[in-house]
C-alpha positions as CSV (number, residue, x, y, z in Angstrom):
1,M,217.8,171.6,69.6
2,K,220.8,169.3,69.7
3,Y,222.9,169.3,72.9
4,T,226.4,167.7,73.0
5,Y,228.5,166.2,75.7
6,K,231.6,164.0,76.1
7,D,231.2,160.3,76.8
8,F,232.9,159.5,80.2
9,I,234.3,156.2,79.0
10,T,235.3,156.7,75.4
11,G,235.8,160.5,75.3
12,K,233.7,160.7,72.2
13,T,231.2,163.5,71.7
14,R,227.6,162.4,72.1
15,F,224.3,164.3,71.7
16,T,220.8,164.4,72.9
17,R,217.8,166.2,71.4
18,G,216.0,166.4,74.6
19,E,214.6,169.6,76.0
20,F,216.8,171.3,78.7
21,I,214.8,171.3,81.9
22,G,217.3,172.7,84.5
23,W,220.0,171.8,86.9
24,T,220.2,169.4,89.9
25,P,221.9,170.6,93.1
26,G,225.6,169.7,93.4
27,T,225.9,166.2,94.9
28,G,228.6,163.6,95.6
29,I,232.2,164.0,96.6
30,I,233.0,166.6,94.0
31,G,229.7,168.5,94.2
32,A,229.0,168.4,90.5
33,K,225.8,169.8,89.1
34,F,223.9,167.8,86.5
35,A,222.0,169.2,83.5
36,I,218.6,167.6,83.0
37,F,217.4,166.9,79.4
38,H,213.9,165.5,79.0
39,N,213.2,163.2,76.1
40,R,209.8,161.5,75.4
41,S,210.4,158.5,77.7
42,V,213.5,159.3,79.7
43,D,215.4,162.1,81.5
44,V,219.1,162.3,80.6
45,L,221.3,163.7,83.4
46,V,224.8,164.9,82.2
47,P,227.4,166.2,84.7
48,E,228.4,169.8,84.1
49,Y,232.0,168.9,83.5
50,L,231.1,166.7,80.6
51,L,229.1,169.3,78.7
52,T,230.8,170.8,75.6
53,A,231.5,174.5,75.5
54,E,228.8,175.1,72.9
55,T,226.2,173.4,75.1
56,R,227.2,175.3,78.2
57,A,227.0,178.5,76.3
58,S,223.5,177.8,74.9
59,I,221.9,176.7,78.2
60,G,223.7,179.1,80.5
61,R,224.9,178.3,84.0
62,G,221.9,178.7,86.2
63,T,221.8,178.1,89.9
64,P,220.2,174.9,91.1
């Protein structure tokens, strides 16, 4: 499946084909959760606020 998110620097829409694994607990000053996508050799962590609406709808908003 293809998951999309906004690039923080450029604002362009990017994607990953990794498998959605789950959420990390909220961390940092703003307490943002990160979605974890596992590819063959790397895990991609995307902050919840950068996920597109379609991706948020497809993976749901689970509790960490």
